[in-house]
C-alpha positions, -999 to 999 in steps of 0.1 A, spaced: -403 80 -163 -396 114 -148 -426 132 -135 -436 167 -144 -427 194 -119 -451 220 -135 -485 225 -118 -515 247 -126 -545 255 -104 -579 254 -120 -613 264 -108 -635 235 -97 -658 240 -126 -631 235 -152 -633 198 -143 -670 198 -132 -693 221 -151 -722 205 -133 -716 226 -102 -720 259 -120 -752 279 -114 -783 268 -133 -785 278 -169 -749 290 -170 -734 260 -188 -735 266 -226 -703 254 -242 -689 224 -222 -714 200 -206 -689 184 -181 -652 195 -185 -637 226 -202 -622 201 -227 -600 225 -247 -582 237 -216 -579 204 -198 -567 185 -230 -541 213 -235 -527 208 -200 -526 171 -204 -508 173 -237 -482 195 -222 -477 173 -191 -489 199 -166 -502 187 -133 -538 199 -128 -547 210 -92 -585 216 -87 -594 246 -64 -626 244 -43 -656 264 -54 -665 290 -28 -700 295 -44 -709 260 -34 -701 267 2 -721 300 1 -752 291 -20 -751 253 -25 -753 232 -57 -787 243 -70 -784 281 -74 -795 307 -97 -770 329 -116 -763 360 -95 -741 390 -99 -711 400 -78 -732 422 -55 -751 390 -43 -718 374 -33 -701 405 -18 -711 399 18 -689 396 49 -699 359 52 -689 350 16 -657 371 19 -647 349 48 -655 318 29 -635 330 -1 -606 340 22 -606 307 40 -605 288 6 -578 311 -6 -556 305 25 -559 267 20 -551 271 -17 -520 293 -10 -509 268 17 -511 241 -10 -491 262 -35 -464 267 -9 -462 230 -1 -459 223 -38 -431 249 -41 -413 236 -10 -408 203 -28 -390 220 -57 -420 220 -80 -433 250 -99 -468 265 -99 -469 280 -134 -503 297 -131 -538 299 -117 -569 298 -138 -602 315 -130 -634 319 -150 -641 353 -165 -677 366 -160 -679 347 -127 -689 367 -96 -664 346 -77 -636 335 -101 -634 363 -127 -597 373 -133 -602 404 -154 -637 406 -168 -667 405 -144 -695 410 -169 -701 411 -207 -727 435 -219 -726 436 -256 -706 452 -271 -684 459 -241 -666 438 -215 -669 452 -180 -635 449 -163 -634 435 -128 -624 407 -106 -645 381 -87 -647 379 -49 -627 347 -46 -599 359 -70 -597 392 -50 -592 373 -18 -567 349 -34 -547 378 -48 -546 394 -13 -532 362 3 -507 357 -25 -496 393 -20 -494 389 18 -471 360 13 -451 377 -14 -460 351 -41 -463 361 -77 -482 336 -99 -497 345 -132 -535 343 -135 -556 337 -166 -594 340 -168 -610 312 -189 -631 327 -216 -658 300 -221 -674 321 -248 -642 327 -268 -619 298 -258 -593 307 -284 -583 337 -263 -577 314 -233 -557 289 -254 -535 317 -267 -528 328 -231 -520 293 -221 -496 289 -250 -478 321 -239 -478 309 -203 -459 277 -210 -435 290 -236 
């Protein structure tokens, strides 16, 4: 059997909702099932990125906004994680494999791709700290990889974006 050459990077919590801040998990108790099952059905290799919030605030933490995480210490944590992730991307690519995308989690102070907060009825545009640092490293190394923010509260939006990504 020929193995798939397509890879996608997912946030740690896509495969382990139990590491998210207390009271945040509402739709998926363990795995973001719709996204992961879609990737499996389409034979896309799933690469799990580390969670910088774990390094900064530990496993038992209260939900906090971006300002809580926007510190020099946390920026360094996020940058270090981003450097390791981009190193991994380049290793994958050097073997002739493709990294088709990177997933984040919208409304996360660390991993939001394009929406940092949802205050009904509007979404507040913005990017999480880790994704900001990841984008900087990708840009420094002249790598362009599409990013999608998982919408846990409206997963159909994410699924449509994933369909477009692989087509």
